[in-house]
N, C-alpha and C positions, 0 to 999 in steps of 0.2 A: 504493500500500500504506500502511496506517496504521501507527502506532507499534507497536500490538500485533502487527501482521503481521511487522514486523521482528524483534521479540523472539521470536516463535514460530519464525521461520525460523532465528534464531540458535540457539535451543535444539534445533532439529531436527538441526543439523549435528553430526556426530560426528568427534572427533579421534582418529586412529589413529597411534600412535607405532611406527614401524618400527625394527627393530634395525639400527643402523648405527654404525659406529665414528666417525662424524663429525658435522658441524655442525648444521645449522639449529637447532635449538632454542634454545639459550640466547640467544636474541635479546639482544642485547647490552647493554642498558643499565640503568641504575638504579644509583645508588651504593648499596653495601650498607648496610642499616640499621645504626644505631649499636649496637643491642643485640639479641640473639637473643630469641626468645619465652621468657618467664620459666619456662615449664613444662618446657622441654627444653634440654639442652646438646648442641650440635652437635659431634660428634667430627670430627677430621681425616679426610679421605677417604684411606683406605689401600687399596692394591690387593687384589683378590681377597677382598673381604668375603664372609662366608658368605651364601648366598641365604636369604631368609626362607621361612617355610613356606607363606605365602599366595601362590601363584603364579596368575596369570591364565591362562585357557585359551589354547590355541594355535589359529591359523587354519590349516586344511589345504586344499590345492587339488590336484585330480587332473587328469591329461591324458586326453582322449578317446582319443588314439592310444596312450597307455601307461597302462592302467587301474591298474597297480600303482605308478605313480610319484606321490609326494606331496612337496609343499613345505610344510614346517612353519615357521610364523613366529609368534613371540610378539608379543603386542600390549600387553604391560605394561611395555615399556621406554620411557624418556623420553630424548629427545635435547635437549641444552641447549647453546646457543652463548652465549658471554659475552666481555666485554672487560674487561681489567684496566689501570688507569691509576694514575699517581702523582698527587700534589696539584697538579702543574703540567699534568696532562692528557696526559702522555706515556705511550705504550703500554709495558707491561711484558712482555717476552718471556721464554721459557725457564723458566717456573715449572712445578713438578711437581704431581701430583695431591695429594700430602700437604701442599701449601701452602694447601689450601682446606678449608672445612667446609661441609656441605650438609644442609639439612632439607627433606624433602618432606612436607607436611601435618604439620609439627612432629615428624617422626621421621627419623632417619638412614636412608639408603637401605639396602636389604637387600644390594645388590650393585652394584658399579661395573664395567661391562663394558669401557669404554674411556675414555681421556683423551688428547687430542691437542691440539697447537697447530696450528690449521688456517689456511692462507693461500691455498690453491688450490682450495677447493670450488667446484663450478659455481654460478654466481649466477642467481637468479631475481628480477629487480628490476622493480617496477611504478613507472613515473614518473607521478604523479598531480598535475596542474597546475591551479591555480585560474584559470579563464578567465572570471570574472565581471566585471561592469562596474567593480567597486571597484578592480581592479588594472590597469585599462586603460593607465595611464601607465607602468606598470612591466613590461608584458607582453613587450616585445621582449627585455629583459634576461633574463627567465625563460626564454624560448625559447633564447636563445644559451647560457646557462649549462647548461640541460638537455641540449642537443646536445653541448656539450663534455664533460659528464659521461659520456654514453653512449659517446662516442668513446674516452674514457680507461678506463672501467671494464670494458667488454666486451672482454676480452683473449683469451678462449678460445672455440673453436668450441662448447664445451659451455655457455657463458653464454647467457642469454636475457633479454629485457626486453619490456615492452609499454608503450604510451603511452595515458593516459586524461586527458581534460580534463573540467572540470565547471563549470557555472554553476548553473542550477536543476536540471539533470539531468546525469548522467555520460555521456560518450561516448568509446568506445575508437576512437582514430584509427589505431592500429597494434597488432595482436595480437602474441602471443609470437613473437619472432624474434631471430636474432643478426645480421640484415642491417642494417648501420649506415645505409645509404642509406634503407632503409624506415623505420627509427626516426626519422631526421632529418626525413623527409617527414611522419611522424606528428606530430612536434612542431610543424612549420611549418603544418600544417593547422588548428591550434587558432586560434580567433578569440574575443576577449573580448566579453562581453555577457550581460546577464541577471542573475538573483539568484545567491545562493550557497548551495548544498546540499552542504557539505563532508562532513558525517557520512554522508549517503547515498552519496557517492562512495567514501569509505573502506570502508564496509560492502560495497558492490557489488564493488569491486575485490578484496577479500579473499574474498568468497563465490563470485564467478563466475570469478576468475582464479587467485588464489593458493591457495585451499583445494583447487581442482581438481588442482593439481600437487603438493600436499603429500603425497599418497598414492602418489607415484611410487616406483619401486624404487631409483633412485640418490639418494644423499644430496646435498642441495643447500642453499644458503643463501638464504632468502627475505627480501626486504626491500621496503619501500615508501618511495619518496622523495616526500614530500608538500610541495608548494610552495604556500603560501597565507598569508594574513594571520590565519587562524584564526577569522575571524568567519563565523557561519552564520546565515542568516535564512530558509531555505526547506526544510531537511531534514525528512523525516518520521521518520527514525531519530534516536535520542538519541545523545549521545556514548558512553554506556556500551554501547549496541548495537554501535557501530563498534569499540570497544576489544575487546569479547568476540569479535567475528568475527575480528579480527586474532589474538587468542590461539588461537582454534580452528584457524586456518590457519598457526599458528606463524610469523607475519610480524612483523618488526621495523619500526617506523615511524621514519624519519629525517625530521624536519620542518625546513623552511627557511622562516623567517618573512619575509614581504614587507612587514612593518610597519616603516617607517623613520622613525617619529616619534621625538622625543627620549626619550619614556618608553615603557616596556612597556605594551602594551594587554591588554585582556581576552582577545583572540584568542591572544596569545602564551602566556598561561597555559594555554589549551586545548591548544595545540600541545605544550607541555611535558608536560602530563599524559598525552596520548595516546602520546607517545614514551616516557615513563618507564614506563607500564604495560605496554608491549610489549617493553621492554628496549632501546629505542632512545635517541635523543638529539635535542634541538631546537637549531637554530642560529639566531642572530640577527645577521645581517650588519648593520654600521652604515650601509651605504648600498647602493643598488641596484647600483652598480658592483662591489660586493664579494660579490655573491651566489655567484659561482663559487668563492669560498673555502669556503663551506659544502659545495658539491658535492665539492670536493677532500678535505675532511675526512672525508666519508662514504666516499669511495673508499678512503682510507687505513684507516679502521676496518674495512671489509668484508674487508680482507686481513690484519687483525691480531687475530684472535679465537681463542679456545679452544673446544674441543668436548668435551662430556662425555655419556656414555650410561650410564644407571643404571636399576636396578629398584627401585621404591618398596617400602618394608617391608610395607605393608598395602594393596596395590593392590586397588581395588574398581572393577569395570567398571560404574559406576552413572551416568556422565555428569556427575558433580559436578565443581566447580572445586576444584583442589588447589593450595595455595600452595607457592611455592618460596622458600627463603631460602638464599642462597649468599654467603659472604664469604671474604676472604683472611685467613689467620692473621696475616699481617704487616699490622697496621692502618695502615701508611703507604700501603697500596694500596686502591683502590676497585674494586669489581666492579659492572659494569652487566649485569643479566640480567632477563629477564621475571619478573613476580611470580607466575606460576602457569600452569596449563594445565587444560583440560577432559579428564577421562579418557574413553575410549571407553565407549559404553553398550551393554550386552548386549541 
């Protein structure tokens, strides 16, 4: 597929926000911007704000066995997952809805449906590992750390993960499962060799695996753990294509750099941008032996997030990208959240 094909595929995907009182969306990262947009002041989020007049249509489904039975679901609610830390990077618990201010497309939300501190949402985690020739000498450490992460993070029968390796092409070695033996086998099946098509792998993982489960009925927390040096030399997709597909699938990227040179490389900047745009975070272990520290930090963050569900003030089902601006009223705290989302298209 050429680059235009990827962009077209990305534009064709529609993001439907289900009404849930919990997590996934706010993908957690991105320190809140220092200043709000100049044209609008973001009021504190107060419970039970009055709904706006512009409400999106509802989706109705009927049962063949029960012709009169209907399930009505609104499609104009946005689910946001986010993380709050202090200047030392410590997680801040027990904050209230009124401790935050939010703008959606530069306007305060019409209504906030729910606000919770979530630590036990079912996880949907994609482990995406660079298996190109460039990381051959570090590959064993990647495998060991990824296996340890899966053993530690999948603590519930409702959690699921998949394993994908990539060189010049992405390959799923273990599909969605909570079977730890199967996931470990999937990690151990990976073999380094070939070029590096990281953007293709991220795009494919979101489109084929994470977007597919984003429309499920149970609220889940979607994340991708990307282990790579961030260098790409064979992708047909651009970095922006990969980021947009992550945003469509409401997936947070947590990147772990395998670049252990004394200085930050170009690939590190790429990893940081991809993580930040999706509300995630990039980790830069100082040595290959400490890669497991990054996995441990990701596990802690996945269990220490807030969830917010709201209705935008002027929702339009036009498929456009809408920006999100969320910050803590106490400026000692930083909020990491995704920068926006694509509205569903009628």
